[in-house]
C-alpha positions in Angstrom: 8.9 33.1 51.1 10.6 34.0 47.7 11.8 37.2 47.1 10.5 38.6 44.1 14.2 40.0 42.7 15.2 36.2 42.5 12.9 35.7 40.1 14.2 36.4 36.7 12.0 38.3 34.3 10.3 36.2 31.2 11.5 37.0 27.8 9.3 39.7 26.6 8.1 39.2 23.2 9.0 41.5 20.6 5.5 43.2 19.6 7.3 45.2 16.9 7.8 41.7 15.3 6.1 41.3 11.7 3.5 38.4 12.1 4.3 37.0 8.7 7.8 36.8 9.9 7.2 35.2 13.2 4.6 32.6 12.1 7.4 32.1 9.5 10.2 31.3 11.3 8.3 29.3 13.7 6.6 27.3 11.1 9.7 26.5 9.6 11.2 25.5 13.1 8.5 22.9 13.5 8.6 21.5 9.9 12.7 21.1 10.2 11.7 19.1 13.5 9.3 17.1 11.6 11.2 16.4 8.7 14.4 15.4 10.4 13.2 13.9 13.5 10.2 12.3 12.9 9.0 12.0 8.9 12.2 11.0 6.6 14.7 8.1 7.3 18.4 8.6 7.3 20.0 7.1 4.3 23.2 5.8 6.2 20.8 3.1 8.3 17.6 3.9 7.0 15.7 4.3 10.2 13.9 7.0 11.9 14.8 8.5 15.2 12.2 6.4 17.0 13.2 2.8 15.6 16.8 4.1 16.6 16.3 4.6 20.2 14.2 1.5 20.2 17.0 -0.8 19.1 19.2 1.0 21.2 17.6 0.7 24.3 16.5 -2.8 23.6 20.8 -3.2 23.5 20.9 -1.3 26.6 18.3 -4.0 28.1 20.5 -6.5 26.5 17.8 -8.4 24.7 19.9 -10.1 22.4 19.0 -12.6 19.7 19.5 -15.3 21.4 19.0 -14.6 25.1 15.6 -14.0 26.8 12.3 -12.0 26.1 11.2 -9.0 28.4 7.7 -7.3 28.5 6.8 -4.6 25.7 5.8 -2.3 28.5 9.3 -2.3 30.1 10.9 -1.6 26.2 8.5 0.8 25.2 8.5 2.5 28.4 12.9 2.6 28.4 13.0 4.2 25.4 10.1 6.8 26.3 11.8 7.5 29.8 15.6 7.5 28.4 15.3 8.8 24.6 12.0 9.5 23.3 9.6 11.6 25.2 6.9 10.8 22.8 3.3 9.3 24.1 4.0 5.2 24.5 1.8 4.2 22.5 3.4 5.8 19.6 6.5 3.8 20.6 4.9 0.5 21.0 3.4 0.9 17.6 6.5 1.6 16.2 8.1 -1.2 18.0 5.2 -3.8 17.1 5.7 -3.0 13.3 9.3 -3.7 13.5 8.2 -6.9 14.6 5.6 -8.0 11.7 6.9 -10.2 9.0 4.0 -9.0 7.2 5.2 -5.8 6.9 8.9 -5.4 7.6 11.0 -7.6 4.8 14.0 -8.3 7.7 11.6 -7.5 11.2 14.4 -6.0 13.6 12.4 -7.1 16.5 11.5 -10.8 17.6 7.4 -10.8 19.3 6.8 -13.2 21.8 2.5 -12.7 21.5 -0.2 -11.3 19.3 1.8 -8.7 17.4 -1.3 -8.1 15.0 -2.0 -10.0 11.8 -2.6 -9.5 8.1 -6.2 -9.1 8.5 -5.5 -5.9 10.0 -6.4 -7.0 13.2 -4.1 -4.9 16.3 -1.5 -6.1 18.3 -2.0 -7.2 22.0 -1.7 -4.3 24.5 1.6 -3.7 25.5 1.8 -5.7 28.9 0.7 -8.7 27.3 3.6 -9.0 24.4 7.3 -9.8 24.7 10.4 -8.9 22.7 13.7 -9.2 21.7 16.2 -8.6 19.1 16.5 -10.4 15.9 19.9 -11.0 14.3 19.2 -8.6 11.6 18.9 -5.8 14.2 22.5 -6.8 16.0 24.0 -6.6 12.5 22.7 -3.1 12.4 24.1 -2.5 15.7 27.7 -4.4 15.3 30.5 -2.0 16.1 28.5 0.5 18.4 30.9 -0.2 21.0 33.7 0.3 19.1 33.2 4.0 18.8 32.0 3.5 15.1 29.7 6.1 15.1 29.1 9.8 17.2 27.0 9.8 20.4 24.6 13.1 21.1 22.7 13.7 24.5 19.3 12.6 24.9 16.5 15.1 25.4 17.4 15.8 28.5 21.5 15.4 28.9 21.5 13.0 31.3 22.0 10.0 29.0 23.8 9.5 25.3 22.2 7.8 22.1 23.7 7.2 18.7 23.2 9.6 15.7 23.1 6.9 13.3 23.8 2.9 13.7 26.8 1.4 12.1 24.4 -0.8 9.8 26.2 -4.1 8.3 23.6 -3.7 5.2 21.6 -1.0 3.8 18.6 -1.1 5.6 16.9 1.7 4.2 16.1 -0.2 0.9 16.1 -3.6 2.6 13.0 -2.6 4.6 11.6 0.3 2.8 10.0 3.1 4.9 7.0 5.5 4.4 6.6 8.9 6.4 4.7 12.2 5.6 6.7 15.3 6.7 5.9 18.8 6.1 5.5 20.0 2.4 7.1 16.2 1.6 6.7 12.5 1.9 8.3 9.5 1.4 7.7 6.1 0.3 10.7 3.5 -0.4 9.6 -0.4 -0.9 11.3 -3.1 0.8 14.4 -5.1 -1.1 16.4 -8.4 -1.3 19.4 -7.9 1.1 21.5 -10.3 -1.0 20.7 -8.6 -4.1 21.6 -5.2 -2.2 24.8 -6.7 -1.3 25.7 -7.5 -5.1 24.8 -4.1 -6.2 27.2 -2.3 -3.7 29.9 -5.0 -3.9 29.5 -3.8 -8.0 29.3 -0.2 -7.1 32.6 -0.9 -5.5 34.5 -2.2 -8.0 32.7 0.3 -10.4 32.4 3.6 -8.5 30.9 5.3 -11.9 28.1 2.6 -12.5 25.4 3.4 -14.1 22.2 3.2 -12.8 21.1 0.9 -15.3 23.8 -1.0 -14.7 22.7 -1.9 -11.1 19.2 -3.5 -12.1 21.2 -6.6 -13.4 21.8 -7.1 -9.3 18.4 -5.4 -8.1 15.6 -6.3 -10.2 13.3 -4.6 -8.4 11.6 -4.7 -4.7 10.7 -7.7 -3.2 8.2 -7.6 -0.8 7.4 -9.3 2.6 3.8 -10.6 1.4 5.2 -11.4 -2.2 2.8 -11.3 -5.3 3.8 -10.4 -8.8 5.4 -7.4 -10.3 4.0 -6.7 -13.5 5.6 -3.4 -14.2 7.4 -3.0 -17.9 11.3 -3.0 -17.0 11.8 0.4 -18.8 9.4 1.9 -15.8 11.1 -0.1 -13.1 14.8 1.7 -14.7 13.2 4.9 -14.8 11.8 5.2 -11.2 15.4 4.0 -9.6 17.3 6.4 -12.0 15.3 9.6 -10.8 13.6 8.4 -7.1 9.9 8.6 -8.4 8.0 6.0 -9.8 5.6 3.3 -9.5 5.3 -0.7 -9.3 2.2 -2.4 -10.3 1.5 -5.5 -8.4 -0.8 -8.8 -8.3 -1.7 -11.5 -6.3 -0.4 -14.8 -7.3 -2.8 -17.2 -7.6 -3.1 -20.7 -9.1 -6.3 -22.7 -10.4 -6.9 -26.1 -8.8 -8.6 -28.6 -10.0 -11.5 -30.3 -8.0 -12.3 -33.0 -10.6 -15.4 -33.1 -13.1 -14.6 -30.2 -15.0 -15.1 -28.3 -11.8 -12.3 -25.5 -10.6 -11.6 -22.8 -8.2 -8.9 -20.1 -8.1 -6.5 -20.2 -4.7 -4.9 -17.0 -3.7 -1.8 -17.6 -2.4 -0.2 -14.3 -2.5 -1.7 -10.8 -2.0 -0.1 -7.5 -2.7 1.6 -5.4 0.1 -0.2 -3.3 2.9 -3.4 -4.9 1.7 -5.3 -5.9 5.0 -6.9 -9.5 4.0 -10.1 -9.2 5.4 -10.9 -6.1 4.0 -9.8 -7.6 0.6 -12.1 -10.2 1.0 -15.3 -7.3 2.1 -14.3 -5.7 -1.1 -14.5 -9.0 -3.3 -17.9 -9.8 -1.6 -19.1 -6.4 -2.0 -18.2 -6.7 -6.2 -19.9 -10.1 -6.0 -23.3 -9.0 -4.2 -23.6 -6.1 -6.4 -23.4 -8.4 -9.2 -20.2 -6.1 -10.9 -18.5 -9.7 -12.0 -21.3 -11.9 -12.8 -19.0 -14.6 -13.6 -17.5 -15.0 -10.3 -19.9 -16.9 -7.8 -18.5 -16.9 -4.1 -14.9 -16.0 -2.0 -13.9 -17.4 1.2 -11.0 -17.6 3.1 -9.6 -20.9 4.4 -6.3 -19.2 5.5 -4.1 -20.5 8.5 -0.3 -19.9 8.9 -0.4 -19.4 5.4 -2.7 -17.4 2.7 -5.4 -19.3 1.1 -8.1 -17.4 -0.2 -10.5 -19.4 -2.4 -12.8 -17.9 -5.9 -15.3 -19.9 -7.0 -16.6 -19.0 -10.6 -20.4 -19.2 -11.5 -19.5 -21.6 -13.8 -16.9 -23.9 -15.1 -16.7 -22.5 -18.6 -15.4 -18.9 -17.3 -11.8 -18.2 -18.6 -9.7 -17.9 -15.5 -7.7 -15.4 -16.7 -11.2 -13.4 -17.7 -12.1 -13.5 -14.2 -8.7 -12.5 -12.7 -8.4 -9.8 -14.8 -11.7 -8.2 -14.1 -10.8 -9.0 -10.1 -7.7 -6.8 -10.8 -10.1 -4.2 -12.4 -12.4 -4.5 -8.9 -10.4 -5.1 -6.1 -7.0 -4.6 -4.3 -5.9 -8.1 -6.0 -3.6 -5.4 -8.0 -2.7 -2.5 -6.6 -0.4 0.6 -7.7 2.9 1.1 -5.1 4.6 4.2 -5.3 8.0 4.9 -5.3 9.0 8.2 -3.6 12.9 8.0 -2.2 12.8 11.0 -0.3 15.7 11.1 2.1 18.0 12.1 4.7 20.9 11.7 2.3 23.7 12.9 5.0 21.5 13.0 7.9 20.4 16.5 8.0 19.7 17.5 3.9 16.3 15.9 2.5 16.6 14.9 -1.1 14.7 12.5 -3.4 17.8 10.1 -4.6 18.4 7.0 -7.0 19.0 4.0 -6.1 22.8 4.4 -7.0 22.9 7.8 -4.6 21.3 5.6 -1.9 23.9 2.6 -1.9 26.5 5.6 -2.2 25.6 7.0 0.8 25.6 3.8 2.5 28.9 2.9 1.3 30.3 5.9 2.5 29.0 5.5 5.8 30.5 1.8 6.1 34.0 3.8 5.0 33.6 6.2 8.1 32.5 3.3 10.1 35.3 0.8 9.3 38.2 3.9 9.8 36.6 4.5 13.2 36.5 1.2 14.5 40.3 0.6 13.1 41.3 3.8 14.9 39.3 2.5 17.7 41.0 -1.2 17.8 44.5 0.8 17.3 43.6 2.4 20.4 42.7 -0.8 22.2 46.3 -2.3 21.0 48.5 0.5 21.9 47.3 0.3 25.2 47.1 -3.6 25.7 51.0 -3.2 24.3 52.0 -0.8 26.7 50.4 -3.1 29.0 52.0 -6.4 27.8 55.7 -4.4 27.9 55.4 -3.5 31.1 54.3 -7.3 32.0 57.5 -7.9 30.0 59.6 -6.1 32.2 58.3 -7.4 35.3 58.8 -10.8 34.7 62.6 -9.6 33.3 62.9 -8.8 37.1 60.8 -10.2 38.9 62.5 -10.5 42.6 63.1 -7.0 42.2 59.2 -6.1 41.2 58.3 -8.5 44.4 60.6 -6.7 46.8 59.5 -3.1 45.9 56.1 -4.3 46.2 56.3 -6.3 49.9 58.6 -3.3 51.2 58.1 -0.2 49.7 55.1 2.2 51.1 54.4 3.1 48.0 54.8 0.7 45.4 53.3 2.5 42.2 55.5 5.4 42.6 58.6 3.1 43.5 57.9 1.2 40.4 57.7 4.5 38.4 61.0 5.6 39.8 62.9 2.6 39.1 65.5 2.1 36.2 64.7 -1.2 34.8 67.8 0.1 31.7 68.5 -2.9 30.5 65.4 -4.9 30.9 63.7 -2.3 29.7 65.7 -2.1 26.3 65.6 -5.4 26.1 61.8 -5.8 26.2 61.1 -3.2 23.5 63.9 -4.4 21.5 61.8 -7.5 21.4 58.3 -5.9 20.6 59.5 -4.0 18.4 57.5 -1.2 20.1 58.1 2.4 22.0 55.8 3.6 24.6 55.3 7.3 23.7 56.4 10.1 26.2 58.2 7.9 28.4 62.0 8.2 29.1 64.9 5.2 28.7 64.1 2.5 31.5 60.9 4.1 33.3 57.4 2.7 33.7 54.3 4.3 32.7 51.3 4.8 35.2 49.3 2.5 33.0 52.1 -0.1 32.9 52.5 0.2 37.0 49.4 0.1 37.6 48.7 -3.3 35.7 51.5 -4.7 37.4 50.8 -4.0 40.5 47.1 -5.8 39.9 48.4 -8.8 38.4 47.7 -12.2 40.1 50.2 -14.1 42.0 48.9 -16.9 39.7 50.4 -15.4 36.7 53.9 -15.2 37.9 55.2 -18.1 36.3 57.0 -18.7 33.1 54.2 -20.2 31.0 52.3 -17.2 31.3 55.4 -14.8 29.9 55.6 -16.8 26.9 52.0 -16.6 26.7 52.5 -12.6 27.0 55.1 -13.0 24.3 52.7 -14.3 21.9 49.9 -12.5 22.5 52.5 -9.2 21.9 53.5 -11.0 18.8 49.6 -11.2 17.2 48.6 -7.6 18.5 51.9 -6.0 17.0 51.0 -8.4 13.6 47.3 -6.7 13.6 48.4 -3.5 14.6 50.2 -3.0 11.2 47.8 -4.5 8.9 45.2 -1.8 10.8 48.2 0.6 10.2 48.1 -0.7 6.3 44.4 -0.8 6.2 44.3 3.5 7.6 46.2 4.7 5.3 45.0 2.8 2.0 41.9 3.0 0.5 41.7 0.5 -1.4 42.2 -1.8 1.6 39.6 -0.5 3.1 37.0 -1.2 0.5 38.0 -4.3 -0.1 37.1 -5.1 3.4 33.9 -3.2 3.0 33.3 -5.8 0.2 34.5 -8.9 2.1 31.7 -7.7 5.2 28.9 -7.2 2.2 29.9 -11.1 1.3 29.7 -12.0 4.7 26.4 -10.5 5.1 25.4 -12.1 2.4 26.3 -15.2 3.6 24.1 -14.8 6.7 20.8 -13.3 5.4 21.0 -14.8 1.9 18.9 -17.5 0.5 19.7 -20.1 2.8 18.9 -18.3 5.6 15.1 -18.5 6.6 13.2 -15.8 4.7 16.3 -14.9 2.7 15.2 -16.0 -0.9 13.0 -13.6 -2.9 9.8 -13.3 -2.6 8.5 -11.5 -5.0 8.8 -12.5 -8.7 8.5 -10.6 -12.2 5.8 -10.9 -15.2 4.5 -9.1 -18.0 1.7 -7.6 -17.4 -0.9 -8.4 -20.1 -2.9 -5.0 -20.8 -6.6 -6.0 -19.5 -9.2 -5.6 -22.0 -12.7 -4.2 -21.0 -14.8 -7.2 -21.3 -18.4 -6.5 -21.7 -20.7 -8.2 -19.2 -23.0 -10.4 -22.1 -19.2 -12.2 -22.2 -19.2 -13.2 -19.2 -22.7 -14.4 -18.7 -24.0 -17.8 -19.8 -26.7 -16.8 -22.6 -29.9 -18.1 -21.0 -33.6 -17.6 -21.8 -35.4 -15.8 -19.0 -39.0 -14.1 -18.6 -39.0 -10.8 -17.0 -42.0 -10.2 -15.1 -42.6 -6.9 -13.0 -45.7 -6.3 -11.1 -47.6 -3.4 -10.8 -45.8 -2.3 -7.4 -42.4 -2.5 -9.2 -41.6 -6.4 -7.7 -39.1 -7.0 -10.6 -37.9 -10.9 -10.8 -36.8 -13.4 -13.8 -38.9 -16.7 -14.3 -36.3 -19.4 -15.7 -37.2 -19.9 -19.7 -39.3 -18.3 -21.6 -42.8 -19.2 -20.1 -46.6 -18.5 -21.6 -47.0 -14.7 -21.1 -50.3 -15.3 -20.5 -50.0 -18.1 -17.9 -51.8 -17.1 -14.1 -48.5 -15.7 -11.9 -48.6 -15.4 -8.1 -48.7 -11.6 -6.7 -48.5 -10.1 -3.1 -51.7 -9.3 -2.1 -53.1 -6.3 -4.0 -50.5 -6.7 -6.5 -51.0 -7.7 -9.9 -49.2 -8.1 -13.1 -48.0 -5.0 -15.5 -44.7 -6.0 -17.2 -44.0 -9.4 -18.6 -41.8 -10.4 -21.6 -39.6 -12.6 -23.1 -35.8 -12.2 -22.6 -32.0 -13.5 -22.0 -29.5 -13.3 -19.5 -27.2 -11.7 -21.8 -29.7 -8.6 -22.4 -29.8 -5.3 -20.7 -33.0 -3.4 -19.5 -33.8 0.0 -19.8 -36.2 1.3 -17.1 -37.7 4.7 -17.9 -39.3 6.7 -14.6 -41.5 9.3 -14.8 -38.8 11.6 -13.8 -37.9 11.7 -17.0 -34.4 9.4 -16.4 -33.5 6.4 -17.9 -32.1 3.6 -15.5 -29.9 0.2 -17.1 -30.5 -3.1 -15.3 -28.5 -6.5 -16.1 -31.0 -9.0 -16.8 -28.7 -11.5 -15.4 -29.2 -9.8 -11.9 -32.2 -10.0 -11.6 -33.6 -11.9 -8.6 -35.1 -15.3 -9.4 -38.5 -16.4 -9.9 -39.2 -18.8 -6.8 -40.3 -15.7 -4.7 -42.0 -12.7 -5.3 -39.1 -11.0 -6.4 -37.3 -7.6 -5.4 -38.5 -3.9 -5.7 -36.9 -2.4 -8.5 -36.1 0.6 -6.5 -33.5 -1.5 -4.5 -31.5 -2.1 -7.9 -31.8 1.6 -8.9 -32.2 4.7 -7.1 -35.6 5.5 -8.4 -37.5 7.7 -6.3 -40.7 7.0 -4.3 -42.5 9.6 -6.3 -41.8 8.1 -9.4 -43.7 6.1 -11.2 -42.0 3.2 -14.0 -43.4 4.8 -17.5 -41.9 1.4 -19.0 -39.4 -1.4 -19.1 -37.9 -2.1 -22.4 -34.9 -4.4 -23.6 -32.1 -2.1 -24.8 -31.2 -2.5 -28.8 -28.0 -0.6 -29.6 -28.9 0.3 -33.1 -32.7 1.8 -31.9 -34.2 5.4 -31.4 -36.7 6.1 -29.0 -40.0 8.5 -28.9 -40.3 10.2 -25.7 -42.8 12.2 -24.3 -44.1 13.9 -21.1 -47.8 14.7 -20.2 -47.4 18.2 -20.9 -47.4 17.3 -24.8 -43.5 17.5 -25.7 -41.1 14.8 -26.8 -38.2 14.5 -28.9 -36.4 11.3 -30.5 -33.8 10.0 -29.1 -30.9 7.5 -30.0 -30.9 4.3 -27.6 -27.0 4.1 -27.2 -27.2 7.6 -25.2 -29.7 6.8 -22.6 -27.7 3.6 -21.1 -27.0 4.6 -17.9 -23.4 3.9 -15.9 -24.7 4.2 -12.4 -27.7 3.5 -10.3 -28.8 7.0 -10.4 -29.4 6.4 -13.8 -29.4 8.8 -16.6 -31.5 12.0 -17.1 -32.9 12.0 -20.5 -36.2 13.7 -20.5 -36.6 17.2 -18.4 -39.4 17.6 -16.6 -40.3 20.3 -14.4 -43.4 21.3 -11.7 -46.3 18.6 -11.9 -45.0 17.8 -15.5 -44.4 13.7 -15.8 -42.8 11.1 -18.3 -45.6 9.4 -20.0 -44.4 7.6 -23.2 -41.4 5.8 -24.4 -41.9 3.4 -27.3 -39.4 2.4 -29.9 -39.4 4.1 -33.0 -40.8 2.3 -36.0 -41.9 3.8 -38.9 -42.2 7.2 -40.6 -45.0 9.2 -39.1 -46.3 10.0 -35.4 -49.5 9.5 -34.0 -50.5 11.8 -30.8 -53.8 11.5 -28.8 -54.6 13.9 -26.1 -57.1 13.8 -23.1 -59.6 15.8 -24.8 -59.5 12.3 -27.6 -58.5 14.6 -30.3 -55.4 12.6 -33.0 -53.0 14.4 -34.8 -50.8 12.7 -37.0 -47.4 14.3 -38.5 -44.3 13.3 -40.0 -41.8 12.0 -38.0 -39.2 14.1 -39.4 -40.5 16.7 -37.9 -39.1 15.8 -34.5 -35.6 16.1 -33.6 -33.4 13.7 -32.4 -31.6 14.7 -28.9 -29.7 13.2 -26.0 -31.7 14.9 -23.8 -34.2 18.1 -23.1 -37.5 19.1 -22.9 -37.9 18.4 -26.4 -41.0 20.1 -28.8 -44.7 20.5 -28.5 -46.5 17.5 -30.2 -50.1 18.7 -29.9 -51.8 21.4 -28.7 -54.0 21.3 -25.8 -56.3 24.0 -24.2 -57.8 21.7 -21.2 -56.0 18.4 -20.7 -53.1 17.3 -21.8 -51.0 14.1 -23.8 -52.6 10.4 -23.5 -50.7 8.9 -25.9 -48.2 8.3 -28.6 -46.9 6.1 -31.1 -45.0 5.8 -34.6 -46.4 4.0 -37.4 -45.7 3.8 -41.5 -48.1 5.6 -42.8 -48.4 3.4 -46.0 -49.3 0.8 -44.0 -52.1 2.4 -41.7 -52.4 3.1 -38.0 -53.8 0.3 -36.0 -55.3 -0.1 -32.2 -57.7 -2.6 -30.4 -61.2 -1.5 -30.7 -63.6 -2.5 -27.2 -64.0 -6.1 -28.7 -60.5 -6.6 -28.2 -60.3 -7.0 -32.5 -57.5 -5.2 -34.3 -58.6 -2.2 -36.3 -56.3 -0.5 -38.8 -56.7 2.9 -40.2 -55.2 4.0 -43.8 -57.7 6.8 -44.5 -55.7 9.1 -42.3 -55.8 12.6 -44.1 -58.4 13.6 -42.1 -56.2 13.6 -38.9 -52.7 14.3 -41.0 -51.5 17.8 -40.2 -48.4 19.5 -38.8 -46.6 19.2 -35.8 -48.1 21.1 -32.4 -51.8 21.1 -34.3 -54.6 20.2 -32.3 -56.0 17.1 -34.3 -59.3 15.9 -34.7 -61.8 14.0 -33.0 -60.7 10.6 -33.1 -62.1 7.7 -35.7 -64.9 5.8 -34.8 -64.3 2.8 -32.5 -61.2 4.4 -31.4 -60.2 2.8 -27.7 -62.2 4.7 -24.3 -59.0 4.9 -22.5 -57.1 6.8 -25.5 -54.5 4.3 -26.0 -52.9 2.6 -29.4 -51.7 -0.2 -27.4 
């Protein structure tokens, strides 16, 4: 049992600390952790901690680009257990992305198995896939065992991990990065390594180079999925100069001739980070909703490469017009945002220009070069010290053998022995002095090396080899001394390394050539739907139950047609496929339907309510062919109405456009084109009133004004006519009757009117 006195007291929270300050400090700690250790990449190697730890763990597992593969579960497990104490699923997702050549311009992981695809399918489970590093990843790690960067303890202090990788090329721009931190985000597109190396070399030669000059070497992003950038050059220059902007990216397509005048569009490259399956679903939806009537079909014929087929509805369609409409209505054109928010020194987040990012990389490479050179000099000094001892041993070999054979402590004896002349000779030949040693003495390192020397090395030829090695090391050391003392030589060395990197991963390397091209993006003008549809005659038929169809050609309007049981004809008129139809509902809303979108006339058609959002409780009052300059008379069964311009009733959405306001039990009843100078109305009481059209206001929306006054009932019908020509109607025998003497029924608007003339229809309708 543990004594209570042995248990340390838990820290008591300061209850007097204001809640505002406590929350602020804790949230700031969380925000800094997210920014520095999760979301924003380091400008020096372009990696976030999880990616850096994945590559380092693969290096520790010796998964070179030419070696064997290891299970992804093993890799993610080592990363999680040794360096990254987070979920294995998150680690595996990050590693899988580094292996996806459609997401990463220069993959850092060579995956074997299902690592996902451009359709958006997820990778297989980590137990089924295997991975190793790529040559690009090895270039990122080159020099790690030469003290090129600092190391820090891992999360539990049992191991060490690199703070940053040496990185032979500017990986931040080469592979890009994206992330969302607390209060800030980053989004950097990938670029071409060869172009970045050229820009770095130019920046070495001209440190004060302007941002716009770098665009001569890096004209823009180079996306792994290719595509065409259509952003104006001045916008690209501004984006790279400020670190913020966007790029308009389109798919790459071509017209494929099918013979006999037929053709189809083949899309071979889609924009970056667009899932092909969702793109095809979106285009199929556009076809189904008839947003692009000139597009007939889309299908996917992709294998290892992308081949997406777009079929036009007619061979007379202009391919440029079709693609212009698809750019507007699908992700065949996207806008990629640039936000170069990075940890410029590994600690401070900053929105940088391209020049600042490249400068941060070059400064990092200079530091790596100095550290590697210093480390190499230390190794050379150690080897030279050992070689000096070997040479002394060969110059006095018999004495060395005698000490080793007979002395009880040969190491101490070797260090005590005064080698005198031999020691001076060895130093004179090497022009090198072992530090902190007296004349004729051997150091501990030298004595240990002599004792560990193999017997087979005791021959004259080996001594000559030692002298040659000593001479070569001295020459190398002199070069390193000059390099460390002269910054100009350092930059020359960095430029030479960049040229080697460009040669290794340039256009001659598999996948090194630029994939994204540039073009002028023509302004996509709004093309009217009528211009995209072949103009053909049709006959529109709408039944009493609201089923609508389009018969091919202008048929006889008196022809007998088939309808569903219990249904019959209501509206039938001639139109053309380029027409737009205005549907007026009893709820006072206008709906717009393209005649080209109507179902064919072979069947019974489709319910109009499926094409527009016409409520079930609302009836169809009338269907008209839209004529832009025409005016309409609209009225409710309560006797209120007004005149509206037809251009004001065209709806842009399925939900329609409210024009005549009706409330309670009131319903819209009349919608007729205005033709004449007077209005005639008839009520359910069979009283007729005629008044001047000027008395009706022209409105875009509203309840309207009173047309006729009623004691009981409401409005039956209303129409417009020319007073000089008279008012016409059909008598019970079906003959047209025209009444010109209308003084008895003429009055002011909102009057009661007089009983209808003799022979007026019993249904109280003018037509």
